[in-house]
C-alpha positions as CSV (number, residue, x, y, z in Angstrom):
1,M,-58.7,-44.7,-56.5
2,S,-57.2,-41.5,-54.7
3,K,-56.9,-38.4,-56.3
4,Y,-53.4,-38.5,-56.0
5,A,-52.9,-42.2,-57.9
6,A,-51.2,-40.3,-61.2
7,L,-48.8,-39.1,-58.7
8,F,-47.8,-42.9,-57.0
9,E,-47.5,-44.3,-61.4
10,D,-44.2,-43.1,-61.5
11,E,-42.8,-41.8,-58.3
12,D,-39.5,-41.5,-59.6
13,D,-40.2,-39.6,-62.6
14,I,-42.1,-37.0,-60.4
15,F,-39.9,-36.3,-57.2
16,S,-36.6,-38.1,-58.2
17,G,-38.1,-40.4,-55.4
18,S,-40.5,-41.6,-53.4
19,P,-43.0,-39.3,-51.5
20,Q,-41.4,-40.6,-47.9
21,S,-37.9,-39.9,-49.8
22,R,-38.5,-36.4,-50.4
23,L,-39.8,-35.9,-47.2
24,M,-37.2,-36.9,-45.2
25,D,-35.6,-34.4,-47.9
26,V,-37.3,-31.6,-46.8
27,I,-37.8,-32.4,-42.8
28,F,-34.0,-32.7,-42.9
29,N,-32.9,-28.9,-45.3
30,A,-36.2,-27.0,-44.3
31,N,-36.5,-24.5,-41.0
32,N,-36.1,-26.7,-37.8
33,D,-39.0,-24.5,-36.2
34,I,-41.0,-24.8,-39.3
35,V,-40.9,-28.7,-39.7
36,R,-41.1,-29.2,-35.3
37,Q,-44.2,-27.3,-35.7
38,E,-45.8,-29.6,-38.4
39,L,-44.7,-33.0,-36.6
40,V,-46.4,-31.7,-33.6
41,N,-49.8,-30.2,-35.5
42,F,-49.3,-34.2,-37.2
43,I,-49.0,-35.6,-33.8
44,T,-51.9,-33.9,-31.8
45,K,-54.3,-35.3,-35.4
46,S,-53.1,-39.1,-35.2
47,A,-53.2,-38.4,-31.0
48,T,-57.2,-37.5,-31.9
49,M,-58.0,-39.8,-34.5
50,E,-56.4,-42.8,-32.6
51,L,-59.3,-41.2,-29.8
52,M,-61.8,-41.0,-31.7
53,L,-61.4,-44.8,-33.0
54,E,-61.2,-46.0,-29.8
55,E,-64.6,-44.9,-29.1
56,Y,-65.5,-46.6,-32.3
57,V,-63.9,-50.1,-31.8
58,G,-62.9,-50.4,-28.1
59,E,-59.4,-50.4,-26.7
60,D,-57.9,-52.9,-29.5
61,I,-57.0,-50.5,-32.0
62,D,-53.8,-52.1,-33.2
63,E,-56.6,-55.3,-34.2
64,A,-59.1,-53.1,-35.4
65,V,-56.5,-51.9,-38.1
66,K,-55.0,-54.6,-38.9
67,S,-58.6,-55.5,-40.1
68,Y,-59.1,-52.9,-41.7
69,D,-55.6,-53.3,-43.7
70,A,-56.4,-56.5,-45.1
71,N,-60.2,-56.0,-46.1
72,H,-58.6,-52.5,-48.3
73,L,-55.8,-53.7,-49.9
74,G,-53.7,-51.0,-51.3
75,D,-56.1,-48.1,-49.5
76,S,-53.6,-47.4,-46.3
77,D,-49.8,-47.6,-49.0
78,D,-52.0,-44.7,-51.0
79,K,-53.3,-42.8,-48.2
80,A,-49.9,-42.8,-46.4
81,K,-47.9,-41.6,-49.4
82,S,-50.8,-38.8,-49.7
83,L,-49.7,-37.6,-46.2
84,F,-45.9,-37.9,-47.0
85,I,-46.7,-34.7,-49.4
86,E,-49.9,-33.4,-47.6
87,L,-47.1,-32.7,-44.7
88,M,-44.6,-31.6,-47.0
89,G,-46.7,-29.5,-48.6
90,S,-47.5,-27.9,-45.3
91,I,-43.4,-27.5,-44.5
92,L,-42.4,-25.7,-47.6
93,S,-45.7,-23.6,-47.8
94,Q,-43.9,-22.3,-44.9
95,S,-40.8,-21.8,-45.9
96,E,-40.7,-19.5,-49.3
């Protein structure tokens, strides 16, 4: 279980919504320049990780991802929630 597991037990109690919905609120209400830069940073990091994955599994990344998800049920959901929180924190910390 991830280090953020306690945050996900009762999402409505902590965030008044899911991490995804709270991130969307932050994106639409925070400084536009900060949001744009953080999204560029996030996409650049994602592109780099995709290139790294291509080196290890070849061109069929989608199949490798499906296989990983099938063998690690629920892990990707927890990681996605963690990434929503991380991105939200990056935006908010620059917006103060």
